[in-house]
N, C-alpha and C positions, 0 to 999 in steps of 0.2 A: 529470463521470465519469456520471452519468443523471440524468434529467428529477427525480426523487423528491425534492422538497425540500430539494435539496442547494447546499451553499453555491456560490458562484461562485470555484474555484480558480484560474482564469484570471486575477485580479483580483491574485494574488498570486505570480504565477507564477518570478517571478525570486527573491523569498525562498525559496518551495519550491525551487528546483533547486538554488539554493545551501546551504542551511540543514537541511533534511529530512536524516537519516543514511540511509544506503542500508542493506537488508537485509546483514546479516553473511555472511561467505564461508562459514562452520559450516551455513547452511541450505542452500547446495547442494552439499556435501559430503556431509548427510546424505539429500538427495534423491537423487544419484548412486548411493548402497548401496542405493537401491530401483530402480534404472533408471531414474530420471528426468532430464532434462535433458543428456543424454549429446549429444555430438561430433555434429551431423548429425542430430538429432532437429530437428522443426517443432514451435516453440512458441509461442504464441497468448498474450500477453500483455495479458489484459482492464482496462480502466481505467487504463491504462500508466502517468496522469501524465506525470512527468519521467523514468521509466524504469528506475526504482531496482532492480525484480524483474528488469524482461527484462534488464539489462546481465547480470546474475548468470549469466542462460542463455546469453548470446552470446559472455561471456568463457571460457564454457566450451566453444564451437564450435558452439552449437544454432544454426539458423535461426529468426530471432525477427521476428514480426509485433507491433506493440505498437499497439492499440486504445486510444483515447481521445473522450469528447465534445468536452473543449477542445483548440483547435488551439494556444492559448498554450501550454499546457501540452507539447504534443508537440512544439512549434518548441524550447523549452528541452531536452527530451530529447534529439532530434536535434543540438543542440549539444554538449552531455555525450557524447554518443556520438562524435563528429566527435574530441573531444580522446583517446579511446582508440583509434582507429580501426575502431570498430565500426560494421556494416552494416544495422543493426535498420529494417524497412519498418514507416512509422507511416502509418494512417488514422485520419479520424474518423467514429466512429459510436458506437452504443452497444454494449455488454454484451448487453441483449436482443435486437438484431437487426442481426447484424454485417452482413449480407450477403455472407458467405465462405462457400465449398461445401462441403457435406457430408463428413465424415469427409476433413479435409485438415490435421490436426494431430496430433502423438504426445502433447501436452501442451497444457492449456488453465489457463494460471493467473491468478490474481487478488491482488494485493497491496497489502494495505492498503485496500479498496473496496469488500468486497462488501457491506458494511450500506448503500453508496448504490445498490445494484442493484435491481430486482425481482427478489427471489431466485429465484420460481418459474421466471419467464420465463429470467433468466440460467442456471438450472442445466441449463433443458430445452434451451436454444442452446448450453451447454458440451456436453453430451450429440452432441446433433447433428454439431456439429464434430470429435468424438474418433474417430481411428483404430479398429479393433479392437485392444484392449488396449492404449489408450493411458489418460493419466490426467489427471484434475483436480485442481489444486492452489491452494487458498485457504490465503494465507500473511499473517499480521500480524507487525509490529516495533511494539510499545507500550511506551512509557514507562512505568514503574510508579510510582503514587502511595503512598509510606509515611507513615505518621506523622512529621509534622516535618522530611518532607523537601521538596527544590526543586521536585520535580513536584507535590507535594500545595499548595504555597503557590502555586506557578504557576497552576494549576488554579481555587484560590479567585479568584485576580484575573480571569481570564477569565469565570468565572461573574457577577462583581460588572460587568463590561464588557458582558456579554453573556446576560441571566438565561433566553433561549430555549435555550443551549447546552447538551446533555445528553450528550455523549461525554465525561462526566470519571470518574473514579473506577474505569479498568478494571483487571481483573484480566489482561490479556491472553490469556484464554481463552475461544473462542466455540463452546459446544455448541450452539448454534440451528442452526449453520450444518452440521453432521452432519444434521439433519432436515431441511434442504432439501436435501443430496445424495440422503439415503436416498427422499424424496420423489420425486425426478427420475429414481429409478430406479437409482440408481448403487449398487455392490455394495464390497465389500472396503476399506470405511471405516475409518480408521484417523488417529490424529493424534500427534504429538511436538512437544513446546515446550524451550526452553531460555532462561537468563536469561544478559545482558551487562551490565558496563558501557561508555557510551558517553560520551567525553570531548567537552566542550564547551568553547569561552570564553565569557566573560558576552553578549560582542556575538554570536558565533552563538547561544546560546540565545535570545538575544531576537529573531533572524531567524528562529530555528526557530517559535519561537510565534508570531511574526506570520505567518508559513504556515499557519497553526492554522485548521481550519474554525471555528472559533467567534471567529476574530479576524479577520484579513485577507482571509479569502474570504466573510465577513457582514457586518463593521463598515464604516460610512462611512469615508473619510480620517481625520477628526478622532477618530473613535473608536479607530482602529488606534494613533494618535497619542498620545493620551491611555495606553491601555493599555501602548504603550512604554515611556511615562516612569515609569508605577507599577511596572512590571517593572523596569526600571533601578534604581530607588531601593531595591526590596526585595533586589534582587541585592546593591547595597552594602552594605544594613546588615545582611542575615540569611545573605547567603551569600557573604561575599569572597573574594578570590582569582582567580588567573590561569586554573584550570583546574577548571570543573564535571562530575563524574562521575555521571551520570546511569543509573540502574536501567531495563534495557528488557528485554522478554522476546520472543522470537522464538516464536511458535506457528504449526503449519501441520498442516492436514487433507487428507488423499488419498483418491482414492476412482476408483475403474475402473468404466466402462460396464458394461452385462450383455452378457452371450456373446451375439452375434447381432445389433449392434449396427453399423453399418457394413458390413455384408455384402450 
């Protein structure tokens, strides 16, 4: 994603592509009601990773460019797109310095990645890239740790394996991003959120957690193996069954550039 003390997600690209749940289709339905992501619009997906957010836009008929620092993740994204016959264009670059022309997109989106950016620079870059009347969209899809649930138990294991990991205990809400947008001059700022349950098999949940910032993207191989074995034991003992129902929250912040931009 970017330089900022970030984990190397390229190390876990295969698990990332196979096991991280994509954004729910309901997100696009709600964006459409606001005129965002419509067929024919040009969309830039910052910090695209394996393309989960960009594919929602592409399925709706938007012309999508996906951008990420990790070429390994972009390669996985292109493979996933090919299975659906989607034509997203990918390029390796940072969200803070895309190298793309001024006022060239109707939507600049960032899914599950704003915390890895230099927020001030990324917000200014998004404003530069937007056409008049365009929208910036910052979206998250977070698993929710609740007392005694699977997410809480799993996060405890991650913290034991990697004490430096700090992305635990999420509420799925990000008010600081609203300040980032306001400081960059965006207006019309609004948010929405909704909760869903995501089904995982035990094996898929283990893959999902291997792909996390605190595990596969940060730990050495032996550390990942040790964590995975401990998680498998926890699932067997505390959360047995063929299907796990994991609560998630979708949250999005939307804003528009001030009048006069891009003119």
